N, C-alpha and C positions, 0 to 999 in steps of 0.2 A: 504494500500500500504506500502511495506517495504521501508523505506528510508535509504540511506547510513548514517553511523555514522559520525557526524561532526568531523572535525579535524582542529587544529589551522592553520591559514595562515602562510606562510613564514614571516620572519622578514619584517616589513613594510618599504616601501621606505621612503626616506627623505621627510619631511614635514608632514607625518602622525603622529598623536599623539592620546593619549587616549582621548576618547570623554568626553568633560567636563560635559555633561548632563546625560549620561547613564552609564558612567564608563567603566571599562576595557573590557567589552564584545563588545564594539564598538570603532572604530577609526574615526577620522575626519581630514579633511585638507581643506584649502581654495581652491576655484575653481572660479577664477576671483572674481566677487563681491558676489558669492554664496559660499556655503559650502557643501562638499561631505562627506557623512557618510557611513561606511561599517561595516557589522557584522564581527567580528573576526573569529568566527566559520563558516565553510562552508563545504558542502559535499566534499568528496575526488574527486568525478567526477560529478560535478554539471551538470544538464541537461539544465539549462538556468540561466540567471542572471536577477533578478527583481529589478527595480529602482522605488522607491516610491517617489511620488510628493505630497506635502501637499496642503491644501487650504488656504483661507483667514483667518486671525487671528489664525494661526496654525503653526505647525512645526513638525518635526519627533520626536516622543517620544514613538511610539507604538512598544516597544521591543517585545511584544507577536506576532505581525505581522511578524517581522523578524524571530522569532523562528519557526513559522508555515511554513514560506517559506523554511527555511533551512531544517526542518524536512521532507518536501516534496521533497527534493533533488535539491534545487536551491540555488545559491548564492544570497546575498541580499545587496543592497545599497539604500541610500536615499539621496535626495538633499534638503537642506534648501535654498530656493531661495533668491535672493538679497532682503534686507530690511525685512528679516524674520528669526525667530529662531536663530540658532547659528551665522548666519551672522551679527546679531546685538549685540552679546556679546562683552565685552571688548576684544580687540585683534582680533575680527572677521573682515572680509573684508568690512562689511558695518557699522562698529561701528561709524564711523564719517560721514556717509551719511546724508546730511541735509534734505532729504525728509522723510516723515512720514513712519512708518512701513507698509509694504505690499502695498505701493503706487506704481502703475505701470501706466505710461502715454502712453505707446506704447507696442504693442505686440512684437515689436522688442526685448525688454528687456527679456520678458518671453521666447521667442524663443531662444535667445542667451544663456540663462541659461540652458534650456533643451538640446540644442545642445551640450554645453560644458559637461554637465553631461553624456549624452549618449555616447559621444566620450570617456570620461574618463573611463566609466564603460566598454566599449568595449575593451579598452586597458588593463584594469585590468583582464578581463575574455575573452581573444581572442578566437574567434571561437564559442562562445555560443550565442544562440538566446537571444535577449534583450526584456524583458517584462517590459513595463512601467505601473505601478499601480498608478493611479492619482485620487485624491479626490477633489470634489466640484469645486472651481474655478481652481484648478490645473487640474481637468479633462477637463474643457472647454479649457484651454490653451493647454493641451496635445493633444486634438483632432485636433485643428487647426494646431498645429505644425506638427503632424503626416501627416495631409493632405498636408501641404506645402512640406514635405519631400517625397511625393509619388513617385517621379521620381528618388530618390536617396536612395536606400535601406540601404546603410551604414550610412546614416545620421539619419534616423528615427527608430522607434521601429519595431520589428518583430511581436509582439503582444501587444495589448493595453487593459488594464482593467480599467474601469472607475467606481469609487465608488461614487454614488450619484452626478454625474456631474452637474455643474451649467449651465444647458442648457437654462434656462428661468428665468426672474425675477418674473414671475407669482407665487403668493403664498408666496413670501418673503416680508420682511418689506421694501425692497428697491423698490418695484414695483411702488409705487406712484412717488417716486423721478425719477425713470427711465423713466416714461411716461411724465414727465414734459416737456413742450414745450421749456423751457429755458435751459434744460440740455446741449444741443449742444453748445449754446453760452457760458454758464457758464463754461463748460468743457474746452473751449478754452481760455476764458478771465481770469477766476479765478479757475484754475484747483484744487487748494488745499482747496477750499471752502467746508465746511462740509454740505452734503445734507441729511444725515441720521445718527443718533446716538442712538443705542438701546442696552440695556443690553441683554446679551445672557443667557437666563434661561437654555438653553440646556447645555452650557459649565459649568454654575454654578452647575447644577445638577450632571454633570459627575465627578466633582472634589472630591477627597477624603475628603477634609475639609467640604463638605456638604453631606457626606455619600455616595458619588459616588465610582466607581471602580478604577478611574485613578488618578495618582499623577503627574500632569504636572506642568510646570513652568507657573505661572499665570501672569508673565510679558511678556511671549511670546505667550500665548494663554489666552486671558483676559476674565474672566467671565463678566466683565462690558462692554464687547464689544469693537470694534474698529471702530471709525467713518469712514463712507464711504464718500469719497471726489469726487467732480464733475469730475475731470479728470479721476480718476479710474473708476467711474461708466460709463462714456462715453465710455471708452475702453471696458468695459464688455458688454454694450448693443450693441455695434457694432460687437463685436465678436459673440454674440448670434445671431445677424441678419445674420452674415455670415454662421453660422452653420445651421440656419433655411433654408437657400437657398440650403443646401445640400453640404456635403463634400465627398471626395473620398479617405478616409483612405484605403490603399491597403491591409493591413493584417487583420487577424481575430481580432475582437473587442468584448469584453464582457462589457455590460452596466448593472450595478447592482443598485438596488434601494429598498427602503422599500416598504411594501405593502400598506402603508397609510401615509397621512400627517395630521398634527394637529397644533394647535396654540402654539407658544413659550411663554407659560405663566405658572407660578408656579402652577396654579389651574387646569392645564390640567392633568387628571389622567393617561394619556398615554404618558406623557412627556418622559418616558424612553422606549417607544415602538413604536414611530412614528418618521418620519422625520419632525421636527418642524422648519426646515430652508427653505426647498424647497417644491414645489408642485410635488409630484411623478407622478401625471397624466401628467404633462408637460414633465417630463423626458421620460415617456413611449411614448408620442406622437412624440418626437423628436429623439428617439433612432435610428431609421433606416435612419436618415439624416446623420449619421456619415460615412457610407460606405456601400459597397455591402455585406459584410460578417460580420454581427453583431448578436450576441446572447444576450438575456436578462436573468438576474438573479433577481428574486423577493424574498426578504427576509422578511418573516412574523415577525413583531415585531422589525424590525431593526430601529435604530436611524440614524441621518444624516450621520455620519461616521459609516458605517456598521461594521467596525472593532472594534468599541467601544461599540457595542450593549451588551445587557444582554447575559448571557452565551449561551442559546439555539440559539438565533438569530445570535450571533457571530460565533458559530460553523457552523451554516447553511451557513453563508457567506464565511468563510474561507474554509470549505469543498467544497463549490461550486466553488470557484476560483481554488482550487487545482485540482478538477475533470475536470474543463474546460481546464486547462493547460495540464493535462494528455491526454486529447482528442485531443488538437490542436497542441501541440508541435511536434509530429511525422511528421506532414505535413509541418513544417516550416524549411526553409533552410536559415541560417544567411548569410550575405554578406561575400564574400571571403576576404582574407587578402589584396589583391590588391586594392579592393574597399575601404577598411578602410584607406590605405595609401593615396589614392586620397583625401579622406575627410580631413585627417590630414594636407595636404598641402594647403588647402583652408583657407582663413581668415574667421573669424566669420561673418564679415560684408558681404562677398560674399555669404555666406550661407543664408543670410536674405535680399538679394537684392529685393527691392519692385517691380522691373520690372519682376521678375520671381516667386515671392513667394506669394501665395494667403493668407497667414496668415496676410498680411497687407491690404487686401481689405477693412477691417473695418476702416482704417484710411482715406480712400478717398471716401467712399460711405456711404450714410445715411442708 
């Protein structure tokens, strides 16, 4: 496919600055307690705007993902959620947050950050379809958020791409802790109690210092892992239970996964060719619980973050996503400007009222 030649953006608005982590090819600005990032280069006439959402113990550093998106004719943005990535750096909106990195006690927080990012991106690229590309825990949260926004098209995504979404604890090192009978009580009484702490051999292997392909900030994506706390795990298990009951995400969804799972151990000969974090069988089993219009993409030899896979698998993933967008975008009509104004006038809390928003079912039901 012939892609438009990227052209520089107009001069950035106030508060945008050169990205502290990826340099002049990207810009960043605070977004409430989160941080919004955008690629400076963009097609002259983008067909859509893609918003990337990271997972647990992660942040946006995948510049090659942005380049692939722009080359395919789309604008690119990413969000580092509260207590994650750039939001934790000195001067970031969460630098003084007393809670641990990546800790989320309520889906209200994740939903608020996603809503703010979606609204900001729609303002940056008015009239374009919004594609949310979300990985792992970010994929779980994005699916529930999109479901919650099903009656308000201007609030949610037009298309959703889920990269190895965290649909189930099965196969993960958190599985035993998640099944614990005391998790519910511990999550309420001692939410910051550590229930699991394991080294991430996957992240270790990926980093350039260990011969891997990627050079990320190891204080923001830690090879030694990030402890899972009771309140966070309670939130995740309840979100997964809500997804298992079935969601109604209204737009097209692509759920992508590796073709196999394996142990997250240094002696696994396929450590760089399997999902060593999640059980891909469970992802496959739950894929069609997301909505009525869901496609699957299986990537042979893919790792947990499919965009970080070895060359052949990474090309399969990126080409597959681009081809899916090519096929699905012509049938998508983004919300009109009037609908976006209506969303602008609402408060963030109104958009996440527990009385109308199923994203919070997990907080009230076992």
